[in-house]
C-alpha positions as CSV (number, residue, x, y, z in Angstrom):
1,M,102.1,51.2,259.3
2,H,99.4,49.4,260.8
3,T,99.8,46.0,262.2
4,S,97.3,43.4,263.6
5,R,99.9,42.0,265.6
6,E,101.5,43.7,268.7
7,L,104.4,43.1,270.1
8,R,104.9,44.0,273.9
9,R,107.3,42.2,275.5
10,I,111.0,42.3,274.0
11,A,113.6,39.8,274.9
12,V,117.4,40.6,274.1
13,I,119.6,38.3,274.3
14,G,123.1,39.8,275.5
15,A,123.7,42.6,277.6
16,G,126.8,43.9,275.8
17,S,126.9,47.4,274.7
18,A,124.4,47.2,271.6
19,G,122.1,45.0,273.6
20,R,121.6,47.2,276.5
21,E,121.4,50.3,274.1
22,L,118.6,48.5,272.2
23,A,116.6,47.4,275.9
24,L,116.9,50.7,277.2
25,R,115.5,52.1,274.1
26,C,113.0,49.7,274.2
27,V,111.9,50.5,277.5
28,R,111.8,54.4,276.9
29,A,109.4,53.6,273.9
30,G,106.9,51.6,276.4
31,F,107.9,48.0,275.4
32,D,108.4,45.8,278.5
33,V,112.3,44.2,277.9
34,V,113.8,41.2,279.4
35,L,117.7,41.3,279.3
36,E,119.7,38.3,279.3
37,D,123.3,37.6,279.5
38,V,125.7,34.7,280.6
39,M,128.0,37.5,282.4
40,P,126.5,38.5,285.6
41,S,128.5,41.8,285.5
42,R,126.9,42.6,282.2
43,L,123.6,42.4,283.9
44,R,124.8,44.6,286.9
45,S,126.1,47.5,284.4
46,A,122.8,47.3,282.2
47,A,120.8,47.6,285.4
48,A,123.2,50.5,286.7
49,M,122.4,52.0,283.5
50,A,118.6,51.6,283.6
51,T,118.7,53.5,287.2
52,A,120.5,56.5,285.9
53,Q,118.6,56.6,283.1
54,Q,115.3,56.8,285.1
55,T,116.7,59.2,287.5
56,L,117.9,61.7,284.3
57,E,114.1,61.9,282.9
58,S,111.5,63.2,284.2
59,E,109.1,60.5,284.1
60,A,109.5,57.2,285.0
61,P,110.0,55.0,281.6
62,A,106.9,53.7,279.7
63,G,107.9,50.0,280.0
64,A,109.2,47.7,282.5
65,F,113.2,46.4,282.6
66,H,113.6,43.1,284.1
67,L,116.9,41.1,284.0
68,A,117.1,37.3,283.7
69,S,120.2,35.1,284.3
70,T,118.7,32.3,281.7
71,V,117.7,32.6,277.9
72,E,114.6,30.1,279.1
73,D,113.7,33.0,281.3
74,A,114.3,35.8,279.2
75,V,111.8,34.3,276.4
76,R,109.1,32.6,278.5
77,D,106.6,34.7,277.4
78,A,108.5,37.2,274.3
79,D,106.7,38.2,271.9
80,L,110.0,38.9,269.9
81,A,113.8,38.1,270.9
82,I,116.6,39.4,269.7
83,D,120.1,37.9,269.8
84,F,123.3,39.9,270.3
85,V,125.9,37.4,270.2
86,P,128.7,37.2,267.6
87,D,127.8,37.2,264.0
88,E,129.5,34.3,263.3
89,L,127.5,30.6,262.1
90,E,127.9,28.6,264.9
91,S,127.1,31.0,267.3
92,K,123.9,32.3,265.5
93,L,123.0,28.6,264.9
94,E,123.2,27.7,268.5
95,I,121.5,30.8,269.6
96,F,118.6,30.5,267.4
97,S,118.4,26.7,268.1
98,M,117.9,27.8,271.6
99,L,115.4,30.5,271.2
100,D,113.3,28.3,268.9
101,R,113.1,25.6,271.6
102,M,112.3,27.8,274.4
103,A,110.2,30.9,273.2
104,P,106.6,30.1,272.7
105,P,105.8,29.5,269.1
106,R,104.4,32.9,268.7
107,T,107.7,34.9,269.2
108,I,109.6,36.5,266.5
109,L,113.2,35.7,266.2
110,C,115.8,38.8,264.9
111,T,119.7,38.5,264.7
112,P,121.7,41.7,264.2
113,S,123.9,40.1,260.9
114,T,125.7,41.5,258.1
115,A,127.5,38.9,257.4
116,L,125.0,35.5,257.3
117,S,122.0,34.5,255.6
118,I,118.8,34.7,257.3
119,A,117.3,32.3,254.8
120,D,119.7,29.9,256.3
121,L,119.2,30.4,259.8
122,A,115.5,30.3,259.7
123,S,115.1,27.1,257.6
124,C,117.0,25.2,260.8
125,T,114.0,26.2,262.9
126,Y,110.6,25.3,263.2
127,R,109.4,28.8,262.6
128,P,110.9,30.3,259.7
129,Q,108.4,32.5,258.8
130,L,109.0,34.5,261.7
131,C,112.9,34.8,261.4
132,F,114.5,38.1,260.6
133,A,118.0,39.6,260.3
134,L,118.6,43.3,261.3
135,R,121.1,45.5,260.4
136,F,121.6,49.1,262.2
137,A,123.3,51.1,260.0
138,D,123.5,54.0,262.7
139,P,121.7,54.8,265.6
140,F,118.5,55.8,263.4
141,T,118.2,53.4,260.6
142,A,117.3,49.8,260.5
143,E,117.2,47.1,257.5
144,I,115.0,44.5,257.7
145,T,116.1,41.3,255.9
146,Y,112.8,38.6,255.4
147,T,113.2,35.6,253.5
148,S,110.2,34.3,250.6
149,R,109.0,32.0,253.7
150,S,108.5,35.4,255.8
151,S,105.0,36.2,257.2
152,R,104.1,39.5,256.3
153,E,102.1,40.1,259.4
154,A,105.3,39.2,261.4
155,L,107.4,41.3,259.2
156,S,104.8,44.1,259.6
157,A,105.1,43.9,263.4
158,V,108.9,44.1,263.2
159,E,108.5,47.2,261.2
160,H,106.1,48.8,263.6
161,W,108.1,48.2,266.7
162,L,111.7,49.2,264.9
163,T,109.8,52.7,263.8
164,T,108.0,53.1,267.4
165,I,111.8,52.7,269.1
166,G,112.8,55.7,266.7
167,F,114.6,53.9,263.6
168,T,113.8,54.7,260.1
169,V,113.1,51.1,258.6
170,T,114.0,49.7,255.1
171,T,113.2,46.2,254.4
172,R,114.8,43.6,251.7
173,Q,114.5,40.1,250.6
174,D,117.8,37.9,251.7
175,P,120.2,38.2,248.6
176,S,121.0,34.5,248.5
177,E,117.6,34.1,248.0
178,L,117.5,36.3,245.2
179,T,120.9,34.6,243.6
180,Q,119.5,31.0,244.0
181,S,116.4,31.9,242.4
182,T,118.2,33.8,239.5
183,D,120.7,30.4,239.2
184,R,117.8,28.5,238.7
185,H,116.5,30.3,235.8
186,F,119.8,29.9,234.2
187,T,120.5,26.0,234.7
């Protein structure tokens, strides 16, 4: 899929197993990645994994891998930021608020979520058109949930990024918006 918006620098917030794996997958695909976590031990573990991966592979990774100890440092130059905080409303609102304040206005915000409405999270930012929820069904399949306010160009860029790192991608509109619009027709 063609996209006029190129994503090069990815900020991954949260160096638990899912965040680490996505960060390393992005590096292998040629993206420059900044991985952040509040726990230094997780960052050390991620650095060790990146070094081990580089040693096992015959070629150097196509992208750069950096560590950051603050969200602000991680997102300073990010084209896309994705968080791996718990899928709870308070945690997601807090991280989206931080990302929205600290990242450049062009930065796309993504969050893995199966329980929360991306329309609700996006409405709490100054960039609702650049907010997407992701669901990773398995190591090869990703679903992007967008809103009625989503930028078509940003959606295309997220699809291209996920495809480039090896996912088969599907998209859908936030079901909460579909329910709301249906309810409005009947009232």
